[in-house]
N, C-alpha and C positions, 0 to 999 in steps of 0.2 A: 195586639186586638186594634180597627178598624170601623171611624167612627166616625158616621158623615151625617152632618147639625140637621137634613129636611129629615131625619127619619130618628131623629132622638127629639124628644119634650125638650121643649125649653126647662124648666125644670131640675128637666135629670144636665144641660147639658152645662145650664149653671154651672155646678159642681165642678162638670172635669175643667171649665175654665180656672174655678179659681181654687182650683188644687194643682193645674199645672202650668198659671202664668202668675208666680205669684217667690217670692214676696210681692209682697205692694206696697212700693211707700202712700202714706192714708193723709186723705185732707177732709179735714175738720175746718168747714165749712159754714160761716158766721154770714148768715141776712137782716133782713128786714124789709116789709115787703113797702105798698102805699103807706097802709097806715102809719105806720110805727111796729108795731111787730117782731119782734127777736124769736131764729131761729136758730137753730143751731142741732148739728147732723154731719157723721162719717161718711167719706164715700172712697173708697177704694182703688178705684180705675183711674188712679192719680200718674200725673209725672210735668217734674221739664220738661219744654220740649223752644223756649228761646232765648234767651240771651240779649240781643240785640233784632227786638224789641224782648224788655223781660216778662217770656213769656208761659203761665199756670194754662196746666190743661186736666179740667176736672171730666165723667158721666154722671152723672144725676139718668137711669136705666128708671125708663118705667118701673113699674115693679110688676112681677112675671105674675104672680096669685093673685093677681083683677086691671091687670092696666093701670091701674092710677098712674100720677106722677106725685114724689115728692115734694111736699112746699119749699123747698131750699130750690130746689128750680124754677115755684113757679113767683116766689117772693125775686127772683135772680130777670127774671121776664117783666118787671113789674117798673122791678130797681137798677138793673144794670150797675149794680157791686153784689162784691162779696170779701168780705175776709177768710182768710184761707190759711189756719191756724193749723201747728207743726203734731204730732203730739210722740209725745217718748214720753218712758216704762211707770213713770210715777204716776199716774196721769189719764193708764188707758182702760184704769175696768170706768173709770164714771165716760173715758169717749165712750168705754160699748152702751155706756146708761141710755149715753144721749140719742144712740141708735132708735135709740126703742120709737114705735108709730104714736108718735102724744096726738093728740087730737090738733086741728090750726089752731094758732091763739097760745100756744102753751108753747112756756118762755123755759127752750132745754139747758140748759145756760142753772136756772134753780132748779132743774130735776139731775141734774149731772154737779151741782155743787164747783160747779166753776166759777169762775171771775169777767162777768161783764168788764172792760176797760173802755175806753172814748179814744175813735179809732182820726186820727188828723183829718184826714183827704177824704174819706169817706162815709154814709151813714151808719151800715153795719158795723157791729164791738166788733174790738178784737178775744183773743182770750188772753187774760197773764199769765194763767200757768203754762199756757205750749213755748213749748223754748224758744222761738222763731215766726212771727208772724206778718204774713203777706196781708197789703191793705192794695184790692186792684178794682179798674175797670174791666168788665162787660163789655170785649168788642164783638164773636159771637156767640149765640150756639145756635151745633149744628145738629138736626133733630136725625140722626139714626134707620126710623122708623115708625114706624104707630102701634106694635102690635107688645104685646108686655112682653119685660125685655129688654127692646130697644131703645139706645145709648142715644144722648146729650148731649155730646161735648158739649163743653162750657168753656174758649175760650175768654183768659182773666189776664190782661197786662198789668203789672207789680207799675203800682203807684207809690211805694212808702211800703219797706220794712221793718218792725220791732226785732231785735234778736236779744236773747237776755249778753250778762256779760259773760257768766262760768260758763258759758258752753264754751266758747274762745280759750285754744293758748298761746302760748309768749311769740306767736307768730303772728294775732290776729288772724289767725283761720278756724275753723269749727273743730273740737276734737268732739270727735265722732262715740269719744265714753264719756266723754261728757255731755253730751249733747242728748246720748241715747234712748234711741230713736224706738218706734218699735214700722214692726212690717205686721200687712193682713198678712194672711193669707188659707188657704179652704177649710169647710166647716168651722169648727168653734178655736181654728190655730190663731196666734200671731207669733214674729219672732220678736226678740231682743240683737238690734243692732248694734252691741257691747263688748268689753272682753271678748273670753277667746275666740267670739264666732267672728270679730275685724281679724281680715291681717289684707296684708299690699302683692301687694302683684306691681313692680315697674312694668311701666307702662311706654313699648318701643312709638316714640312720638319721635324722639328730639336724639332716634340713634335708631340704625335699620337690623335687625332682627336674624339670622342667619336661616332662619328657616331649620322645622323638622327636620325637611328635604339635605339640608346640606350636612344632620352629622352621622359619626364613623357610622357603617351598617353594625360590627355590637352593636353599639349602643343606643339603634333606633330602631332594629328588631330583640331586645336589655326583656328578659323575663321577669325583671327586680324591678326597674322605672319605669314613671307612669305616664299615661300621658301628663297628665298637671310637671313632671321633674321634664320630661325631650320639652315640651312649652314655653319653660325656664332653663335652660339648656343649650335651646333657639335662637332666644334673646340677647342675643349677645354679636356684636360688628363682626368677633374674629376670631376664630381657635386657635387656643397658642399655642405660642410656636415651638420643634422640637428642639432648641432651646435649653428654656423654660420646663417643658417632660422635662427631659434631662435631667434639669438643679431637683428636679420635685426627685425625681427616681430615687438619687441620690441620697435625700430626707430619710429623716428616723421615719415623714408620715404612712410610705406603706414597709419596713420592717417586719411590722407586729402580721402581716400578710402573705412576710416568704413562703411561712409552713404551713397556707393549703398551698396545694396543684391542680393547675390545669380548669379544669370548668366551674367547682368549687371558688379558682383563686377568686374567676372574674365574679364569681356569685357573688360575693362576700364584699372586692373591692365595690362594686354597686350595688351593698348597701351602706355604706356606708359615703358612698359618692351624695346615694339618696339623704340621708346622716346631711351633711350639709349643707344641700341643698332648704335642707327643711330650720337650717339656720341660717340661710341668706348667705351661705359661703361659696355662690356659683364657680371662683373661676379656680378653687378648689377642687372643687368636687366635680370640674376641666382634670387636674391634673392625676388626682384620684384615675380619673373614667379615662383616663390615654398613656398614663404608668407601665401597663402591659402592652403596648399595643408596640407594634415590632417600627409601625411606619413615625412611630416624633423615637 
């Protein structure tokens, strides 16, 4: 399917973006207007963009339906302050309720049953139930257009952070299973970033992976190994040496495959290596894959 934005309605293209650019973290933004009236609203066009200075950006887009602006944006233009509260699973239904288009002056904290806590460096309150809250000064509002659906990028410099003690592990790092964040997808869908949905991939920062192009041909063109499997295999600095392969070949690890012949043997070896990769045993997976290679 080929889709041209200029030939698509804003409503339909909005649905396409929300369904394809996902999951997206949620900024639960609390603001006040010049008279001190509190507003609370979630936004999923949101992320972190700088560490020094620490800057978060979210977009309060004009409504597609009637091209009006949101109270959050109006308040920020009046005060240049916002608190961005993160959203986790225990509060996601309340956050969804806070997205209701209540009239100006209605406090969504009260409607959603969330708790206001005074901030220290800015006027808008933070959300007690949020695992992390960022007090922010707004540095810039970049308008992207004036039609319905046009974004307004709100550049927020973090001036203070509040984080629940319970979300940290013994090394003082945030544990994804404890913070239990949720993210927005298309239509009515969300996803939960904890449990079996969370997995680790070693980052090639301190080391330089050999790359998939350097994998032996029979591995690179395997009928069993997936692109993810190949990426994990290629994220090493060097292939095991012939001496290491020889020692492994003499071990019991591959004896159970000796009954397999020719092509079937390679398929079984690749399946075994795949299971090892899933367990994080990369070196052993390499040794299994090379155990039938005549060059080793």
